[in-house]
N, C-alpha and C positions, 0 to 999 in steps of 0.2 A: 203489682204496680200501684194499686190503690193504697196499700199499706205504706209503700215507699213515699208516695206523694203526701200522704197525711203526716208521716213522721218527719219528712223533710221540710214541708212548708208550714205545718201547724204543730210543732212539738210541744209548745207550752199548753195549747188547748187540750191536746191528748193527755198530757200529764195531769191536768186539772180534773180529768175524768177519773184517773186512777188513784189520785190522792188529793187530800185537802191540806196536807202538811206543807206550809209555805217554804220551809227549808229544803224540801226535796224537789220542788218543781223546777227551779233553775238548773240544777245539776242534771236532773233527769232529762230535761229538754235538750241540753247540750249532748248528752249521750244519744238520745233518740235521733237527732238530726244527723249525726255522724254515722250511726249504725244503720240508718235507713237504706243505704246503698246495699248492705248485705241482704236485705229482704228482696231486693230486685234480683241480685245474683242467685240467691237460693231458690227463688221461684222457678228458675230454669235448671240449675245444677241438681237439685234434689229430685226433680222429676226424671232427669236423665239417669241418675244413679239408681232410682227405683226400676227404670226400664232395664238397665244393665243386669240387675239382680233377677228380674223376670226372665231374661235371656240366658241365665245361668253363668253370667260373667261376674261372679261374686268376688273373685280374688282381686281383680282390678278395681272394682268399685270400693272394696274394703281398703285397698292401698291408697286410693284417692282420699277417702274419708279420714283415714288415720293420718295421712300426710297433712291434710287441712287442719285437723285437730292439733297436731304437733306444732305446726306453724303458728296457729292461733295462740297456743300457750306461750311459745317463745316470744312472739311479737307483743303479747300482752305485757310480759315482763319488761321488754325493751321500751315500749312506748309509755307505759304507766309510770315507771320509775326512772326513765331517762338513762338507760344503759347504753353502752357502746357509743357514747358521744351524742346520742339523740336527746332532744329536749324532754324534760319531764312533763307529760301531758295529763296525768291523772285519769279521771273518768273518761275524758275525750280520747285518751290513748287506748283505753280498753275497746271503745267503739271503733276506733280507726283500725285496730288490729283485727277485729272481727270482720269488718268490711273488706280489708285487704286479703285476709285468708279466704273468704268466700269468693272474692274476685279471682284468686288463683285457682280455686276449685272449679269455677266456671270455665276458665281457660283450659284446664286439663280435660274437662268433660268435652268441650268443643273440639279439642285436638284429637281426642279418641273418636268422636263421632265422624270426623272427616277421614279417619283411617280404617274404621271398622268395616266388616263385610256382612254383618248380620242384618242391620237395619238399612232401609233405603235412604240415600242422601237426597234424592230428588223429591221436591215437595209434591209433585204430581203423583208420584207413587205412594207417598205417605198418606195422602188423602183419597187414594183410590181404594175405598173400602166397600165391601158388599153391604147392601142395605140390611140384611139379616143380622150381620155382625154389629152394625151401628145400633140396631134395636136391642141386641143382647147387651152391648156395652152400657147403654142408658139404663136398661133394666137392672143390671147388677152393680153398676158403679154409682148411680145417683143416690141410693140409700147410704152408701159408704161416704159419699161426699157430704151429704146432709148431716150424717152422724159426726164426721170430723169437724165440720163447721160449728155445729151446736156444742160439741165438746170444747172446742177452743173458746167459744163465747162464754160458756159456763166458767171455765177456768179464768177468763178475763174478769168475770164478775167476782170470783173468789179474790183475785188480786185487788180489785176495786174496794171490796169490803175491808180487806186488811189494810189497804192504803188509807182508808178513812178512820180506822181504829187508832192508828198511831204509827210513828216512825220506828218505834222499837220492834214491833211485830214484823214490820217490813224488813228491817235489818236481819232479824233472826231467821225469817223465812228464806231470805236470799242466801244466807250462809248454809242452812241445813239442806237447801236444794242441791248444793254442789256435791257433797258425798253421797247423797241419796241417788242422784242421777248417775253418778259413776258406778255405784254398786248394783243398780238395776239394769245396767247395760247387758249383762249376760242373759237375764230373763227376757228382755225385749229382743235380743238377738235371736234367741230360741223361737220367739213368736214370729219374727220376720222371716227367718229361714224355713220354718215349718210350713208356712202357707204355700210355698213353691213345691215342697215335697208332696203335701196332701193334694194339691191341685193336679199334679202329674198322675198320682195314683187314681184319683177320682176320674180323671180324663181317660184313663185306660180301663174304667169300670172295675177296678180292684177295690170294691167297697169295703170288704171285710179287712183287707190289709190296711186301708186308710183308717178304719175304725180302731184297729189295734195301735197303729202309729199315733193316732190322735191321743189315745190314753197315755202312751209313753211320753209324748210331747208335753201334755198337761202335767204329768208327774215331774218331768224334768224342770218345767217352769216353776212348779211348787217348791221343789227342793232348792233351786237356785235362789228363789225369793226368800226362803227361810234362812239360807246361808247369808244372803245380803243383809237381812234384818239383824242377824246375830253379829255380823261384823260391824254394823252401824252402832250397836249397843256397846261392843267391846271398844270401839273407837270414841265413845262418848267423852272420856276425859281428855283425849288428844284434841278433839274438835273444840271443846271448850277452852283448852289451853291456847290453841292457835287463835281462836276468836278473841280471847281476852287480851292477846297481844296487839290487837288492832286498837289504836289509840282513841278512836272516836266512838267505840261501842259502849253502851251504858250497862249498868248492872241489871236493869230491868230486861234489856234485850238478851243478856246472858241467861237470865232465869227462863225467859221464853224459849231460848234456844235449847236449853237443857230438856225442857218438857217436849219440845218439838222433835227432838232426836228419838225419844221413846215412841211418840205417836207415829212418826214416819217409819220406824222399824217395823211396825205392824201394818201400817197403811200400804206400804209398797208391796206387801205380800198379796193383798187384794188387787192392787193395781196391775201387777205382773200377770196374775192369773186371769183377770178379766180381759186384759189386752190380748192374751194368748187365745182365749175363747172367742172373743168378738172379732178381732181384726185378723186372726189367723185361721182358726178352725172353721168358724161359721162362713167367713168370706170365701174360703177355699171351696166350699160347697155351694157358693152363690147365694147364701142366706145372709146378706148384709142387712136386710130389712129388720130382722129380729133384733140384731145388735143396735141398730139405729133407734128403734122404739125403746129398748131397754135403757140405753144411755140417756135419751131425751127425758124419759119419764122420771128416772131416779135423780138426774141432775137438776131438772127444771121444776119438778114438783116436790122434791125433797131437799137436796143439798142447798140450792140457791135460796129458796124461801126460808129455810131454817137459818141459814147464815145471815140473811137480811133481817129477819125478825129478831134473832138472837143478838145481833150487833146494835141495831138501831131502835128497836121497840122495847125489848126486854133489857137491853144494855148489859148483857152477860159479860163475865170476865173474858178477856181476849183469848185465853187458852181454851176456854169452853167453846167459844165460837169456832175456833180453829179445829177442835176435835169434832164438833158436829158436822162441819163441812167435809170432813174426811170419812164420814160413815157411809157415804153413797156407794163406795166400792163394795162394801159388804152387803148392803141392801140389794144391789143388783145381782149378787151371786145366786140368790134363791131362784128366780126365774131362769137365769142362765143355765144352771145345772140341770134343772128340769128339762129344758129344751135340749141341752147337750145329751142327756141320757136317753131321750126318746129317739135320737138318731135321724130325725127327719131332715136335718141339714146336710146329710151325706148324700150328695147328688152329683152326677156327671153333667156338667153344664156346657161341655164342648159341643161343637157343631161341625160336621163335614160339609164344606162348600168348595165346589170345583172352581 
C-alpha cells in the first residue's frame, strides 16, 4: 500500500530519485501513476498464489498466473497501439494494461478463496494460531523478509545508478530484461517448486533423500540456466534487429544492448543458481538467515559501493559499471557452496502441536 500511495501521489518525485534525465521523468511519472494500482492488487494476489503453491494447488495457481500474463500481453498491444477501436495510449496504455490484468488476477484469487476447502474463510480461525507456531514463523520468516527487502532495495540502487548514467543505458537495460526474464523462467520455476518438495521430505525426517534431491535440483537449475544463456546468445542478432526497429532507440543504446546480452547470458547462470540455493534449498531447511547475510554482505558491501564509486567517482564507462554490478552473484557463490556442502542447513523444522 505504501508503494501504491507513493507511485500514485508522488510519481514525479519518485522518478527524480531513479533518474536525472529530464526527458524520462514526465513519461515515467505517467506510467507510475497508472501502474500504481497493480502494486495494490499484487500485494494481495501474489501472497495468495504463494499460499496456493504451499498447499500443493499448483495447477490452479499456474493457470491464474498464465492467464494473467496472457491478458497482460494482449491488452498491452491493444492499449499501447490503439487496436480494436481503442485509443492509442502509448506508455500509459502499458501501465493501464498491467493494472487491469493484476486486477483480474486478484478477482480470480478471491473467487477461489471463497470456494476452496483447504484454508479457513473465517478471520477468527485464520488468526487462531498456537503461540509456538507464531514464534517459529517469526524465527524462520523474518530473515527471509529482511533478505528480500534488502535485495529489492539493492536492485533499486542499481536502477538509480543506471538512471543517472544516461537514458541510453536505461533503454538498453529495459530491452535486455525482457528476453532474460523469459528465459530464466524455467530455472526460477525449478527453484520455486523444489522448496515444497524438500520441505515435505525434511518434515518427514528423510534427510538423506532430501540431500540427494537437493543435488538433483541444483544440477537441473544449472543446466536450465546454461541453456537459457546459450539461447540468449543465439538470439543476439534477432534481439538487436527487433530493437533497431524501434524508431527512438539510439546507436549508443544498441551498442550497450549488444554488450548487455553477452553479460546477461552469463549473469543469469549465477542468478538462477543462487536463487535456487538461497530461496529454495536453504529456506526449505529453515536456514533463511545464512542466505540473508550472504545477500546483504555481497550486495551492500560489494555491488552497490562498486557501482556507485565506478559511476560517480571514477566515472568508468557505462558498460564497465554494468559489468561490475553484475559480479555479486558470483562473489556470493563461494560462501554459499561451502555452506551447501557442509549440509548443516538440512533440518526438520516441523512441530507437532495438538
